[in-house]
N, C-alpha and C positions, 0 to 999 in steps of 0.2 A: 454364200453364206449359208450355212447349215444350221438350223435351229430345231431342236427336237423338243417333244413334250417335257416339261419340267426344267428347260434351260433357263438360268437366271442371268440377267444381263443388268448392267449399271443403269438405273432409271435416268440418271441426268443426261446421259448420252443417246437416249432413244426417244423417238416421237411418242411411242406409248407410255413411256415413263413420264414424260413431261406432261402429257394430257392428264394422267391420274394424279400428279403431283400438283398440278395447276389449281386444283378445286380442292385440295386438302387445306385444313387450317394452317396458318403460318407456323404454329408451334410444330406441326408434324414435319414441315419442310424443313424447319431447324433441326429437327430430330435426326431427319435422314442425311443432312449436310454433315452433322457432328459425328454420327455414328458411322457413315460409310465413306464420308468424304466426297470429292468430285475428282476422281483420279483421271489422269490423262491417258485416253486410249489410242488417240491418234493426235497428230500436230493441230488438229482443228477442234478438239474436245474442249468445251467451256469448263473451266476448272476454277474460275474466280466466283465465290459465293454470291457477291453482289450482282454480278452479270447474269447469273443463274436466276436469281430471284426476279430480275427484270425481264427475263425471258419468259418465266412462268405468268408473269402478269400480262405479257402480250399474248400468250397462249389463250388465257382466260378472256381477254378482250376480243380476239378474234375468233376464238371458238375451235381452234384446231392447231396442231403442231407440225413443223417440218424439220427434220434433222438431215443435214448433208455432211458425209465425211467425219462424222463424230465418233461414232461407234466403231466403225470400219470404214476405211478409205474406199471409195468408189460406191458407197451406199447411200441412196436417197430414201427417206422414209416420210410418210404422212400419216397422221392419226388424228381421229376425231372422237369425242366423248360419246358414251352411251349412258343415258340417264334412266334411273328407275321411277317409279310412280310418285315419288316424292321429289323428283326433280333432281336428285343427288347423282353425281357421276359415280357410276359403279363398275365400269368397264370401258374399254376403248377398242375402236376398230383400226387397222392399219393397212397400208399398201406400201410395199417397197420394191425398189429395183436398183439397178446400177447406173452410174453416172455415165456409163458408156452407152446405154439405151436411151437416155433421155435427159432432159435439164430440169432443174428446180421450177423453172417458169412453166414448161410444158405439164410438170406434174400439178402444179397449182391449177392451170387452165383445164387439163383434160381429166385428171383423177380426182381432184378435190371435191367437185360437185357431186360425183358419184359416191364418193367415201361419205360425204356430209348426209346424203340422202340414205344411205346404208345405215348410218348410225341413227338417224331419225326413225327410220322403219324399225330398227331393233329396240329403241327406246319406247316407240309406240306399243310394241309387243309386250314390253314390261310395264305397260300401263301410264307412261308419260305422254302427256298430251300438250305440253308446253313448247316443244321443240318445233 
């Protein structure tokens, strides 16, 4: 996968997009669903609005997102939120690789702890001390 600066992708099918949307007000999530839809990018892409809302609730609860094969077949991506000094999610950090290199379970075990720590360090640099 090649992503250059300024590349735009469908938020619903990416771990970064899900992290950013998970902490948005419900009205903003509905606006995104209504304006952009939930287009199918692969056979695995979540396209049902109710299922998507449920996924965002899980992301909020667990504090991170993983997407497998939804934006692009063979792609696994993990993301964690970055918070500002008010505790608001203002960005996200991510790590991605191919399903040929690892499994979702290994990503969760080996990459997620480091990703969460990186998000915490960045949040602290932004003045957040609650993470």
